N, C-alpha and C positions, 0 to 999 in steps of 0.2 A: 560489559558482556550481558547478553540476554540469556538467562538460564531458565529452562522449562524442565522442572524436576518431577518425574514420575506422575505426570498429569493425566487424569482421566476427564475427558470432556464429553458431555452428553448433549445430544440434540434429538429430543424425542426418544425413540428406541435405538438410535444410532449412538455408538460409543467410539471415541478416538483416543488412543494412547500416544503420549508424546514425552520424550526425554531428550532434550536437545541443549546444546550450547551454541550461541551465535555471537561471534566476535563483533565488538563495536566497530562502526564505520564500514561494515561489509554489506554487500548487495547480494541477496539470496532470492532465487526463484523458487516458488512453491508450486510443484507440478504433480500431476497424477490424474487418474481417470475421473470422469464426471461423477459427482456424488460421493467422492472418496473422503471429503471432509476438509478440503483446502480452505474454503471460506470459514468453516467452523473453527479451524485452528486460529486464523487471524482474529476472528471475533472474540475468541477466548483470551488471546494475548491483549487485545484492546480493552477487554472488560465488558463487552456486550453479551457475553455468554458465560455462565457460571462454570467453574471448575469443581468437579465433585471430589477429586482427590489430587494431591500434589501442590506444588508452589510455582509461581512465576516471579522472577526477580530481575532487576536491571541494575547493574553495577553495585550489587550488594543490597539494594533496597527492595523489600518485599512488595510486590504489586498485587498479590493474589486477591485481596479483599478491597482494593481501592476502586472507587467509581471511575468510569472511563475518563471523565474530565480531569481527574487527579493524577492520571498516568502520563508519563513523558512520551506519549504516543499520539500521532495523528494518523487518521485513516481516510482513504479515498475509496468510496464505493462505486459500483457500476453506474449508479445515478449520482451525479455530482452534488445533489441536494442544494441547489441554489434556490433562493426565494424569488419567485417571479415578480413580486412587487418592488424588489430592491434593485438598485443599479449595480453594475459590476463593482464599483468602488465600495458600496455599502455591503455587498455580499462578501467581498474580500476582507473588509474591516472586521467582520465577525470573528475572524481568526485572531485578531488582536484584542478586541473587547466585545464580548457578547451583547453588551448594551448598545453598541454602535456609536456611543458618544466618545469622540476622539479629541485629543488636544491637537494643536497645530503640528507639533512634532510627529504625532501619530498619523495624521493625515499625510504627511510627507513620506512616512514609512509605507503606507498603503500605496501611494502613488509610485514609489520606487519598486515595490513588489509587482505591481501590474506592469510596469515598464520591463521588469526583468523577465516576465513571462510573455512579452511581446504584445501587450495590450495598451501601450501608450496612446492616448487620445480617445480611448473607448470607455473611460471611467463612468460616464453618465448613461451608458446603454444598459437596458434591462435584458434579462436572458432571452426574451422573445426576439430581440434584435441582434442576437449574437449567434454565430454558427455553432455547431456541436463542438468543434475544436476550440473555439473561443470560450465557450462555457467551461470546458475542461481546464482551460488556462486560468479562468477566474477561481475555480476550485483549487487549483494548484497554488495560486497566489495566497489564498486563504490559509492553506496548509503551511506555506512558507512563513507567514506571519505568526503562526503559532509557536515557532521556534522549539519544536519538540525533537527529542533525540532519535526517535524511531518513526519511520514512515511505512505504513502498511497500505499496499495497493491491491484492491480486489477487482481487478480488470476494469478500471475506470475508462479505458480507451477502447474497449471491445467493439463499440458501435462505430468507430471511425474507420475510414478507408485505410489501406495498407501504408500509403505514403504519409498520411497525417498521423497515423498511430506511431510510425517509426520516428517522426519528428517529435511527438510528445514524449516518447520513451527516451530519446536523446536529451531532451530538456530535463527530464527527471534525473537522468544520470549526471548531467552537469550540476544540477542543484544539490544533489546529495554529496557529490564530490567537493563542492565549494563549502558546504556546511558540516561535513563529517557525519552526516546522518546515516543511521543504519536502515537499510531498505529490505523489506520482505514483500515480494510481488507474486501474487497468484497469476499463473499464466497457463492458458490452454494451447498457446502457440509456441512451439519449440524455438522458432526464430526470435521471438520476443525475449525468451530466456537467454538465448545465446548473445543477443545484442547488448544487454546491459548488466548481466550477472556472471560472476565467476563460480559461485557456489549454488547448489540447488538441493532442496530437500523433497524427497518423494513422499507423498501421502497416498497410501494404498493399503488395502486389507486391514483397515482399522488402526493403522499405525502411521505416525509421522517418523520416517526413517532418518538415520543420521545424515548429516550433510555430505555431499559428494561434489566433485568437480562437475560443473554444468556440462561441459563438452563431453567428458567421459561418460556421464550418466545418459546423455541423449544419444551418443554414438553406440553405446552398449546397454540399452535399457533392459531392466529385468522384465519378466513375462507380463506382469500387470500393466507396466507402462508401455511395453511394446505392443500389446493388444490394443491399447487405447490410441497410440500414435499411428499405428500401421507401419508396415515394414519400409515403405518408401518415404516416410515423413521424418525420419530421425536424423538424416544427414543434410 
């Protein structure tokens, strides 16, 4: 279980309070108005932003003061952060070994991960020779190779068209189900949240609110969320 206990997270003058329990292997949408602190929350969980008060723990292990690389967490940002001079295989391999120096067995793991995300035969291509969706798949393969317990998505598929975004979300859902990974996904699109999560947490008014059923929250949004979504976008 991910426990966020009495946490105060700051981003300049902005402050966000969070007190949450998230069950292992659950998939949770992080929703709320623009600028409410959704990305700030994920960055704090991942260790990229300091927590001024409170604690974060995973399965009883305190993560609060651990560096990002020491946490059982992988995070995908809006920019997939691929290195343009490296091939798809080399970029994915960084999830296994930051040095990029792999054994034969590790090369096979990378190849299998790229096959799993639909990139068989594209191992030697550099990002400039991959479509946006294919670049996302490389970043997803890299995350898969990290073998982390938690996956945080900060809208990495936002730039994709609706059909391709839905395909990538379905792939994420398959991967987390196969591996038992806990998923937290920032979403500005209610349909994305409905598609692959059963639980949602609303970030609004300086607070990360307790988890709720995704469908119920979107069908009956509180005022802060309703104003953001618009009355004809919730169903």
